[in-house]
BAPARO-126168 format. One record per residue: x, y, z of N, C-alpha, C in turn. Coordinates in steps of 0.1 Angstrom, whole numbers, plus 5000, padded with zeros to 4 digits. Layout:
# BAPARO-126168
XYZXYZXYZ;...
***
This chain:
# BAPARO-126168
393943327783392943217784392843167799;391743137804391643097818392042957820;392342917832392842787835391742687832;390442717834389342627831389442577817;389742667807389742627793390842527791;392042547797393042447794392842307801;392142317813391842187819390842107811;389842177806388842107798389442057785;390242147778390842107766391741987767;392541977778393441867781392641737783;391541747790390741627793390041577779;389541677772388841647760389741577749;390941637748391941587738392541447742;392341407755392841277759391641187762;390441217758389341127759388841107773;389041207782388741187796387541287800;386741237810385641327814386141427825;385641547824385941647834384941757834;384741817846383841927848384542037856;384542157850385142267857384142387855;383442427866382542537865381442507855;381242597846380142587836380542507824;381642437824382142367812382342217815;381842137807381941987809382441917797;383141817798383541727787383341577792;382841497783382841347786383941277778;384841357772385941297765385641287750;384341307747383941297732383341427727;382841507737382341637733382541737745;382441867742382541977752381242047752;380842077765379542147767379842277775;379342387770379342517778377942557781;377642567794376342597798375242497792;375642377791374742277785374742267770;375342357763375442357749376642297743;376542197734377642127728378342227719;379642247721380442347713381542277705;381842147709382842077702382641927703;382941847693382741707694383641637684;384041517688384841427679383741347671;383941347658383141257649384041157642;383541077634384340977627385341037618;385041157613385941227603386741337610;386741347623387641447629386841527640;387441647642386941747652386041847646;384841867652383941967647383642067659;383442197655383042297665381942377661;381242447670380242547668380142637680;379542757678379342847689377942837695;377042757688375642737693374842867693;375342957685374643087684375043187695;376043147703376543237713377943287710;378043407705379243467701379843547713;380243467723380743527735382243507737;382843587746384243567749384543427755;383643387763383843257770383843137760;382843147750382843037740384143037732;384543157728385743167720386943117728;386943157741388043107750388142957750;387042887752387042747753387442677740;386942737729387342677716388842697713;389342817716390742847713391742767721;391242727733392142637742392342507735;391242457729391342327722392242347709;391942457702392642487690394142507691;394642547703396042557704396742427702;396042317705396742187704396442117691;395442157683395142087671395042187659;395742307661395942397650394642457643;393842517651392742597646392642717656;391942827651391742937660390543017656;389843077666388743167663389143307667;388943397657389343537659388143627657;388243747663387143847661387643977656;386944027646387244167641385944237638;385844357644384644437641383344357644;383344287655382144207659381844077650;382744047641382643937632383643827637;383143707636384043597640384643537627;385943497628386643427617387343307622;387343207614387943077617389043037608;390142997614391342957607391742817612;392142737602392542597605393542547596;394442457600395442407592394942317581;393642267582393042187572392442267561;392342397563391742487552392742507541;392342527529393342547518394142677521;395442657519396442767521396342837534;395942757545395742817558394842947558;393842947550392943057548392143077561;391643207563390843237574389443277568;388343217573387043237568386143307578;385243397573384243447581383343337586;383143317599382443207604381143247610;380043177606378743207611378443137624;379443057629379242977641378542847640;378142807628377542677625378642567626;378242447627379242337628380242337617;381542327620382642337611383642227615;384242157605385342067608386642137608;387442117619388642197620389842107622;389641977623390741877624390341747618;391141677611390741567603390841427611;391741427621392041297627391641287641;391241177646390941147660392241127667;392441177679393541147687393440997691;394540937694394540787697393740757709;393640857719392840827731391340827729;390840887719389440907717388940787708;388040717713387540597706385940607706;385340647695383940667694383140537695;383940427692383240287693383640217705;384040287716384540217728383540117733;382240157734381240077740381039947732;381039957718380839837710382139747710;383239807714384439727715384639647727;383739657737383739587749383339437746;384039347752383639207750382639167761;381439147757380339107766379938967763;380038887773379638747771378138727775;377338707765375838697767375438557764;375138477774374838337772373338317772;372838217765371438177766371338027764;370237967770370037827769369437787756;369937687749369437637737368937497739;367637477739366937357742366837257731;367037127733366737027724365436957727;364737007737363536947741363636887755;362736907764362836857777363936927785;364736847792365836907799367136907791;367136857779368336847771368636977763;369837007763370337127756371637177760;371937297757373237357760373237507761;374237567768374337707768375137747755;374737857749375437907737375738057740;376738117732377038257733376838317720;375938427719375638487706376738547699;377738607706378738677699380038597698;379938467699381038377698381338357683;382638347679383038327665383638187663;383838117674384337977673383937907686;383637777685383337697696384037557694;384237497705384837357705384237277716;383737157712383137067722384236987729;384036967742385036897750384336787758;384636657755384036547763385136477771;386136547775387136487784388236417777;389036347785390236277780390036127782;388836077782388535927782389035867769;389235737770389735667758388635677746;387335677750386335677740385735817738;386435917743385936057741385936097726;384736137721384736177707385436317705;385436397715386036527714386936547726;388236517724389236517734389536657739;389736677752390036807757391236877751;392336797749393536857744393336907730;392536837722392236877708391337007708;390336997717389437117718390237247722;391137237731391837357736392837397726;393437297718394337337708393637417697;392437377694391637457684391237587689;390937597701390537727707391737817707;392937767710394137857710394437897696;394237807686394537837672393637947668;392337947671391338047668391838177674;392238187686392638307692393938357686;394838277682396038317675395738387662;394738327655394338387642393838527644;392938547654392338677657393438777662;394338727670395438807675396338857663;396538777653397338817642396738937634;395338947635394639057629394339167639;394939167650394739267660393339267667;392639147667391339137673391439077687;390939137697390939087711389838987712;390038877721389038777723389138727737;388038667741388038597754387538457752;387838367761387338227761386438207773;385238147771384438107782383937967779;383737897790383337757790382037737797;381037677790379737657795379237517794;378337487803377937347805376837307795;376537177794375437127786374637037795;373536977790372736887798373436757800;374536727792375336607793376436637803;376436567814377436597824378836567819;379036487808380336457803380736547792;379936657789380236737778380136887781;381136967777381137107779381537167765;381237297764381637367752382437497755;383537507748384437627749384037727738;384037857741383637957731384738067730;385038107718385938227716384938347713;385038447721384138557721384838687718;384238767709384838897705383739007708;384139127706383239237707382239247696;381139317698380239347687380939417676;381839507679382539587669383339497659;384039397665384939307657384239177652;382939157655382339027653382338987638;381939077629381839037615383239007609;384239087611385539057605386138937612;385938917625386538807632385938677627;384638677625383938557619384438527606;384738627597385238607584386638537585;387538587593388838537595388838387599;387938357609387838227614387338127603;386338177595385738097585386638067574;387638147571388538127561389938067565;389938027578391137977584391237827583;390237757578390237607577390237537591;389637607601389537547614388437447614;
***
């Protein structure tokens, strides 16, 4: 196998982008001459020859297969596919169409990476005229803060204690969060928001709602 195959396989299996000659990977799929020949899906690794039964295609696929226990073989101009996930390690005549050859995603490959990014998207919510406040759409908890004055209805220490409690709850369930503080039309009032990713939003909201905060 050529060095190109191993370089691409290593990058692909570690979720990294790499281009070597006619072969490219973005960490989620492998392309040979622009044709997608392998990709990670939610249920594992899938491969195809895209209708090109060539030594180069077989070479690229087998470089990946060395690490995740599958192989493409040729006998009398016919291709055969073997994988550890097939019953009794059987080898099947393969027509080159998409086939699943590995059941699990490697830890480095995350198909939901984009949705797991915490993006703080604020917007102004008006009460009419100049009155209103900034809010965050993907916040799962908020706390109003009116300072530490004697007559403050929402003391800063209590607000931040609640914010920390909300983050501790999410952390307990393995959910990452960020805190952002935004102004209101009242110069004596600000709001703190606990923000999570789009991917974690629904479950994070559920945990917060059932936490008696």
